[in-house]
N, C-alpha and C positions, 0 to 999 in steps of 0.2 A: 504494499501498498503503500508507503513513502517513497519508493521506488516510479511511481504510479506521478504522485502530487508533485515530486523534482522536478520530472521531465512534461508535466504541462507546468509550471510553472515554467521554467529554462524555456521552454517553447512560448509560451505569451510572452517572455523579454524578448525573444528574436525576434518576435514577429512584431512589436512593437517596435523594436530598433530601426528594423528595417527602413529607410529610404528611396524614393520614387528616384527616377532619373533627374523627373524636373528641377524634386529638392537640392541633385548634386549639381545640376547645372547652375538655379540659384544660389546657392554658395558659392562657390567656383567664382561667381561672376566678380570681376570687379569694382570698386566702392563705385570709383568717379566716373565707368559706362553706365552704372544702376541711377546713376540722376538723368540717363535720354532715355529711360523704359519707358514713358509715357510716349514720347516721340513716332513707336514702332506703330506700323501699320501706312494706309496710303489716306491722301492728303489732299482736298484740291481746293481749290481756288477760282470761278466760273466769272468774266466780266465779257465786256467789250468787245475786250482786245480778240479774245480767245483766253481755252482752256489752260493753269500753272495746274502740276499732277508731282505727286515728289510722294513715294511709295519709298520707307525702313522698314530693314528686317534684319532682325540677329545672326551673325553667322558666327558668335560661339562667347566664352565670358567675358572676350575685349575689344568686342569691335562689332560695329553693324554697320552694314551697305545704305547706302539711299540715292538713287534716282529720282532725279529731277526734269520735267520735259516742259516746251511749254508749246503748245497746239492755237496755230490758226486756221481754222479752219481744218485743213487735211497736213497740213505745215506743219516741220517743225521748226519753231523759230528758235528754238534752245534745249540744247542736251546738256547734263552734264550728269556725271557721276559721283562721290560721297562719300568716304572711308571715315566713321568715326572710330576711332583707337584708341584706347587706351593701354601707354605702355609706359612701364613705371607705375608714378602718379601722377601720367602727364597725360590729359584725355585730349587726343588731333582731330583737327575738322578737314579734311584731304578734299579739296574739291577741284575735280578736272571737264575743263567746257569743254567740249567738240572746237574746234574752231578760234583757239586762247591761248596763248600761255603757251604755246609751241606745241599746245596739243600734252604741257605736262599738270602734273595737280599741283596747288597752291595749297600750304597748308597756314591754318590760323589755329591758333592754344585755346582752351578756354582760360575767362580772366576771369569773369565771374559766375560765380552761381547759387543761384538760388532756388527753393520748391518747385516753383513751375517759372523756372528760368536759365536756359544757359545762352553762354556769351560767348563769342571767340573773333578775334583779334588779330591781325596782321599789322604794324603801319607799316612796312616796307607794300604793300602792294598796293598794285596801281587806287584799283578802284574792286570789289568796296575797301575797306579795313575791318568793317565788323559784319560782324554775322553775328546775329538773334532771336530764338526761339521762343518763345514764351508762351506759355497754357491757359488755356484762357478756361476750358474744361474738358471733360474729358475726350467730345467730339468736335473740340475748334482749338483753333493756335495759330498766334503772329509769326509767322516770319518774317524777319526782318534783316535788308542789308543799308548800310552806311557805313561815310567818311567823307573825302573830297575826293572832288571831281573839277579837274574842270576847272583849279584853284575855290570852289565852292560847292559850304556843305550841301552833301545830297543822301537823300534815301529814301527808299521804295518800303513799302509795307503791304504784305499779303495776307489777311484773315483766310485763314484756311479750313474747314471742315471734312471730318473724317470721313473716309466712303466704305474705308472696310477697315 
């Protein structure tokens, strides 16, 4: 009888301590990249100029991939790929815009983090020098690029709605 009880207790402890793969994934996820979890999904901004779509997917515990494109009718006016990556304690936003910067990525580093906002900056870049994402609600965010363009302060805001 004692052996059966001991066996049942051990089985219960073993089962209660077992973790799922998603538990391990969340546990291993780097601290800085966790601040961007709310960005995952597909976001869209429709205007009279066209439709801006941005999609974010988690690749692993330290990397998210993003894709952004602007369509006017059936024409792709703008296309970029983004890698949001944590290396050690630094979160970096690396954007590669087709037809710009000799098709090489430009890095922006995280300079400010709030519960619902991420700000990335690269003061040496021509324009923009600052990229920010602000979570308004679970289904909306504001993406903003800003800086000095042609010697004048400039900024563009995009109110994005979650579509997926």
